[in-house]
C-alpha positions in Angstrom: 33.6 -11.7 3.6 30.3 -10.9 2.1 29.2 -13.2 -0.7 28.8 -11.5 -4.0 25.5 -13.2 -4.7 24.1 -12.0 -1.4 25.3 -8.5 -2.2 23.6 -8.5 -5.6 20.3 -9.6 -4.0 20.4 -7.0 -1.2 21.7 -4.0 -3.2 18.4 -3.3 -5.1 16.4 -3.4 -1.8 18.9 -0.9 -0.2 18.7 1.4 -3.2 14.9 1.3 -3.1 14.9 2.0 0.6 17.2 5.0 0.1 15.3 6.4 -2.8 11.9 6.1 -0.9 13.4 7.7 2.2 14.9 10.7 0.2 11.7 11.2 -1.8 9.5 11.0 1.3 11.7 13.5 3.2 11.8 16.0 0.3 8.0 15.7 0.0 7.6 16.2 3.8 9.8 19.3 3.7 7.7 20.8 0.8 4.4 19.8 2.3 3.0 22.8 4.3 0.4 20.8 6.2 0.9 17.0 6.7 -1.4 14.9 8.8 0.5 15.3 12.1 3.7 17.0 13.2 6.6 17.0 10.7 9.1 15.9 13.3 7.0 12.7 13.9 6.8 11.9 10.2 10.5 12.5 9.8 11.3 10.1 12.6 8.9 7.5 11.1 10.4 7.8 7.6 14.0 7.5 8.8 13.5 4.8 11.5 11.0 2.5 9.9 13.1 1.9 6.7 10.8 0.9 3.8 7.6 0.9 5.8 8.0 4.5 7.1 8.0 6.2 3.7 5.1 4.1 2.5 3.1 5.0 5.7 3.8 8.6 5.1 2.5 8.5 1.5 -0.6 6.6 2.5 -1.5 8.3 5.8 0.6 11.4 6.4 0.4 13.2 3.1 -2.4 15.6 2.5 -3.3 17.0 -0.9 -2.1 20.6 -1.2 
């Protein structure tokens, strides 16, 4: 079984990952003109876990 201490250490990271992914995907949907195709950014955000949303906010997002 999973150790409770390990779960308590991993849980905040998982919640941060989920929150970043949701926030980045919502921003991507609302963004009319990102740097690159939206399908590519959606794949990066979903597949690259914590790094994907951070890359989107640094590179992929344009100011409206």
